[in-house]
N, C-alpha and C positions, 0 to 999 in steps of 0.2 A: 822400442815398441810404442805404438800409439793406440791407446785404448779409449774408446768413447762409449759410455753407457747410454746416455741420452744426449746426442750432440746438439739438438736444436737450441737449447738455452745458452750455449757457450759462445763466447766471442770467436768469430771465424779465425782470427789470428792465432788464438790458442789451439784450435782444432787442427789448423794446417801446419803447425810447428811440430815436426817429428821428435823434437827434444822435450815436449811436454806430454805428460800422461794425464788423461782426464778420466776420473772414475767417480761416479756419483756427484757429490757436491765439491769435490776437491780437484784442483789442477795443480800438478806438482812437476817441477823441473827434473828431468832425467839427467844422470851424470853425463858429462861430455864437455868438450871444449868449445871454443868459438868466442868471438867478440860479441858482447851484448850491448844493446842500447838500453836506455832507462826503461822503456816500455817492456822489453823482454825481462829485465830484472824485476819489474813490478809483477809481471805474470809469474815469474819464478818464485817470488817471495810471498805472495799473497794467496790466501784461500778464497776463491771467488764463490759467492753465493749464487743460487740459480737465477736471481733477478739481476745479476750483473754488478751488484754492489760489493765492494771489498769488505770482508768481515774484520779487517785489521785496521780500519780507520782511514784508509786512503780514499778520498772522495774521487769518484769516477764520473765521467761524462760521455756523451755520444757526440762525435764530430760528423758533420755532414760536409763532405768535400764536393766542390763543383769545379769542373774545368770549364773555363770561359775564354772565348776568343777576345782579342783586343776590341772588337766592336760590340762586345757584350752578349754574344750568342752562347748559350750554355750547350756544351757538347757531351758532357758526361756528369753524372751525379751518383754518389754512393755514400753510405754511412759506415762509420767504424765505431762500435760500442766499446765501453769499458776502457777508456783512456783516462789518465790522471787529469783532474780538473785544471791543475796548473802545470803547464808544459811549455818548454821553450820552442821557438820557431824551428830551431835545428831538430829537436826531437820530433816535432810535428811533421816536418818534411821527411825525415828518415822513417818514421812510422808509416806514413802514407806510402812511401816507396816500398818498404818491406811488405806491406799488405798486398799491394798490386803485384809484386813479384811472387809472393806466396800463392796468390790466386792463379797466376800463370803457371807456376811450377806444379801446381796440383793437377792441371789438365794437359799441359804442354800443347795447347791449341796452336793453330796456324797463325793467329794474330795476337800480338801483345798490346794491350791497352794500358798505357802508363805515362807518367810524367817525362821519363827519359827514354829516348830511342836507343834500344840495344845495338851494339856494334854488329854490322853484317845484316841489317834488316832494311826493308824499304817501306817508306810511308805509303799506307793504303787509305782507303776511305774510312775504315773503322778502327784504325790503329796501325801498328807496325807489323808487316808481314814477316813471319819467321820461317825462312826457307828450310832450316835444319831442325826446327822444333826442339831446341835445347833448353836445359834448365838455365836460369839466370842467377847471377850472384847479386843479391839485394844490396850488399855492402858497397860493391862497385857502383851500382846504379845510384845509391844514396849519395856517395861521394861526388858523382857527377852533378846530381841535383843541387847539393850544397854549393859547389863551385859555380854553377849557373846562377843561383840566387845572388851570390856575391858580385857577379858581373852583370846583373840585371837581365838575365835570360828569361826570367819570369818574375812576377811579383805576386804577393799574397794579400788578399783583403780578409780581415776578420771583423765581423760586424760592420762591414762597409768602410773600414779604416785600413789603410795600407800599413803593413809591418815592414820595418826597414832593417832589422838586425837579427841575425840568427840566434843570438843569445837573449833576445827579448822574451820575457815570460808572458804567456797568454793565459787568461782565465777563461776556461771553457764551461763554466757553470751555465746553466740554462738561462735563456733570456727572460726578461720580466714577464712575457706572455707565456712562459713555460716551454717554448720551442727550443730545439737544439741550436747551438751556435753554427752559423753558416760560414764556411771558409771557401773563398774563391781563389783558385790558382789561375793566373792569366799568363800564358806563354807568349813571349814576344819574339823568340827565335826558337828554331828546332834544337832540342837538347839531345845530343848524340854521345854515346859512350856506355861503358859498362857491360 
């Protein structure tokens, strides 16, 4: 059961996860199985205040993702609030994929916009056309994204510096000017699978 009393102040990733119950100022994990990434575990273990700060001492940040072509043209931008300030590149990639799959699965729209092209889809102008409008498995999509990063299918710039290792820890605390950390994903080849 998914209960949301006042959904607007909650992170979208919490609201879209059917395994999390939201009530008032508390988000709690519902019993059930499944493989969890660190972000999901943090959502499960922490009581989030309405301003998005963890009340258990974990510092959180907002990530701004940008998809950029190799020529520098921005094709998409969105933010993800309430992520740990210190996160590995692997966790960041998996979290990004999980969020975009959750957005798709919530609507089952005709187009999927994401880092990895799902199997059985066609590239369209605004994403990947989904002829059968099915739910996607974020774990499979995330595995394909990790593999693609390892073989240079895309690269990531954090604060305009390229990260090279999935196990590298990134500090997402706000920039000196108070702005959110900018993360650019630059796809070099089409990523298919999942």
